[in-house]
C-alpha positions in Angstrom: 24.3 16.3 12.8 24.8 19.1 10.4 21.2 18.9 9.0 19.8 19.8 12.4 18.2 16.4 13.2 19.0 14.7 16.4 20.8 11.4 16.5 18.6 8.3 16.9 20.1 7.4 20.2 19.2 10.8 21.6 22.6 12.3 21.1 23.7 12.0 24.7 24.6 9.5 27.4 22.0 7.3 29.0 21.6 9.5 32.0 20.5 12.5 29.8 17.1 11.2 29.1 17.9 9.6 25.7 16.8 6.1 24.8 19.0 3.2 25.8 20.0 1.1 22.9 17.5 2.8 20.6 14.5 1.8 22.9 12.4 4.8 23.8 12.0 5.4 27.5 8.7 4.5 29.0 6.7 5.6 32.0 5.6 3.2 34.7 2.2 2.8 32.9 4.0 1.5 29.8 3.2 4.6 27.8 6.2 6.1 25.9 7.8 9.1 27.6 7.4 12.5 26.1 4.5 14.2 24.4 2.7 13.7 21.1 5.4 15.5 19.2 8.1 13.3 20.7 6.1 10.2 19.7 5.7 11.5 16.2 9.4 12.4 15.9 10.6 9.1 17.3 8.1 7.2 15.2 9.3 9.0 12.0 12.9 8.1 13.0 12.0 4.4 13.5 10.3 4.4 10.1 13.3 6.0 8.4 15.5 3.4 10.0 13.4 0.5 8.6 11.4 -0.4 11.7 7.8 0.1 10.6 6.2 -2.0 13.2 7.9 -0.1 16.1 7.1 3.2 14.3 3.4 2.1 14.0 3.2 1.6 17.7 4.4 5.1 18.6 2.5 6.8 15.7 -0.8 5.0 16.6 -0.5 6.6 20.1 0.2 10.0 18.6 -2.9 9.7 16.3 -5.0 8.6 19.2 -3.9 11.8 21.0 -4.2 14.1 17.9 -6.7 12.4 15.5 -7.0 15.5 13.3 -3.2 15.8 12.6 -2.8 14.9 8.9 1.0 14.7 9.2 0.9 12.2 12.1 -1.8 10.2 10.3 0.2 10.1 7.1 3.3 8.9 8.9 1.2 6.2 10.6 -0.2 5.2 7.2 3.3 4.9 5.8 4.4 2.7 8.8 1.4 0.5 8.4 2.0 0.1 4.7 5.6 -0.8 5.2 4.6 -3.2 8.0 2.2 -5.0 5.6 -1.0 -3.7 7.2 -2.5 -2.5 3.9 -6.1 -2.2 5.0 -5.1 0.0 8.0 -2.8 2.0 5.8 -5.5 2.5 3.2 -7.9 3.9 5.9 -5.4 6.3 7.1 -4.3 7.5 3.7 -8.0 7.8 2.8 -8.6 10.0 5.9 -5.7 12.3 5.0 -6.9 12.5 1.3 -10.5 13.2 2.3 -9.3 16.0 4.7 -7.2 17.5 2.0 -8.0 16.2 -1.6 -5.0 18.1 -3.0 -2.5 16.0 -0.9 -0.9 14.1 -3.8 1.0 11.8 -1.5 -2.1 10.7 0.4 -3.8 10.0 -3.0 -0.7 8.0 -4.0 -0.8 6.1 -0.7 -4.5 5.4 -1.1 -3.9 4.1 -4.6 -0.9 1.8 -3.8 -2.6 0.4 -0.7 -5.8 -0.3 -2.7 -3.6 -2.1 -5.3 -2.0 -4.3 -2.6 -5.6 -5.2 -1.5 -6.5 -6.1 -5.0 -8.9 -3.2 -5.7 -7.3 -2.0 -8.9 -10.2 0.2 -9.9 -9.9 2.3 -6.8 -6.1 2.2 -7.1 -6.2 3.6 -10.7 -8.6 6.4 -9.6 -6.3 7.7 -6.8 -3.0 7.1 -8.6 -4.4 9.1 -11.6 -5.2 11.9 -9.2 -1.7 11.8 -7.8 -0.1 11.8 -11.3 -2.4 14.7 -12.3 -1.2 16.7 -9.3 2.5 15.8 -9.7 3.2 14.5 -13.2 6.9 14.8 -12.8 7.0 12.1 -10.1 8.3 8.9 -11.6 7.1 6.5 -8.9 3.5 7.9 -9.2 3.5 7.3 -12.9 5.1 3.9 -12.6 2.5 2.7 -10.0 -0.3 4.0 -12.3 1.1 2.2 -15.3 1.3 -1.0 -13.3 -2.3 -0.7 -12.0 -3.6 0.1 -15.5 -1.7 -2.9 -17.0 -3.2 -5.2 -14.4 -6.7 -3.9 -15.2 -6.1 -4.3 -18.9 -4.8 -7.9 -18.4 -7.8 -8.8 -16.2 -10.1 -7.4 -18.9 -8.4 -9.6 -21.6 -6.7 -6.7 -23.4 -3.7 -8.9 -24.0 -5.6 -11.9 -25.2 -6.8 -14.9 -23.3 -4.7 -16.5 -20.6 -3.0 -19.7 -21.7 -3.3 -22.9 -19.7 -0.8 -22.9 -16.9 -0.6 -19.1 -16.6 -1.3 -17.6 -13.1 -5.0 -16.8 -13.0 -6.0 -19.2 -15.8 -9.4 -20.9 -15.3 -10.2 -23.8 -17.5 -13.5 -23.4 -19.3 -16.4 -25.5 -18.0 -17.3 -28.6 -20.0 -19.2 -27.7 -23.2 -17.9 -24.2 -23.3 -15.7 -24.9 -26.3 -18.9 -25.5 -28.4 -20.2 -22.0 -27.7 -16.7 -20.5 -28.3 -16.4 -22.1 -31.8 -14.3 -25.0 -30.7 -14.9 -28.7 -31.2 -17.9 -30.2 -29.5 -17.4 -32.4 -26.5 -16.3 -35.9 -27.5 -15.0 -34.9 -30.9 -11.5 -36.1 -31.6 -10.9 -33.9 -34.6 -12.5 -36.3 -37.0 -14.8 -34.3 -39.3 -15.9 -36.9 -41.8 -19.5 -36.6 -42.9 -22.0 -38.9 -41.2 -23.3 -41.8 -43.3 -26.8 -41.3 -43.9 
């Protein structure tokens, strides 16, 4: 290719050591052929082609061999996120961000993974850091806005949820009395009692 990247199929015929049908060659032990860089490169290619689970397998081997490589760990986190393994992705984005707090993408990844796991407070913290580092990045700002809107909705900033809305919980019996509503058993008849 003109951009200097190899073709996914290895660029050559089967006999030249390239993968057959896009499947990476393996040794007799089942370990992928090549070294850590080859695993990283093939994993990144698989991720770019929309095969996050396959990418995760190669990148996990690469991280096991090179646990301090932030670039490999970040690629693994992306593959895990895309494969729906949000807790694992969060841990790997977190490791990259702790190793380099100025890594805006790792902060962003930590934030979106936390949001997928329902931890919107953590999500807002790390998305805000990513936006502060790269305010021009639209998808960072969009993710932060969505997380903050979720937090605001959960805090009741948009008013109470109406019956039937997702997340609506009916008040317990007698709660209407304390909230200024009608007492239990009242049918809306407010005639004075005979006395």
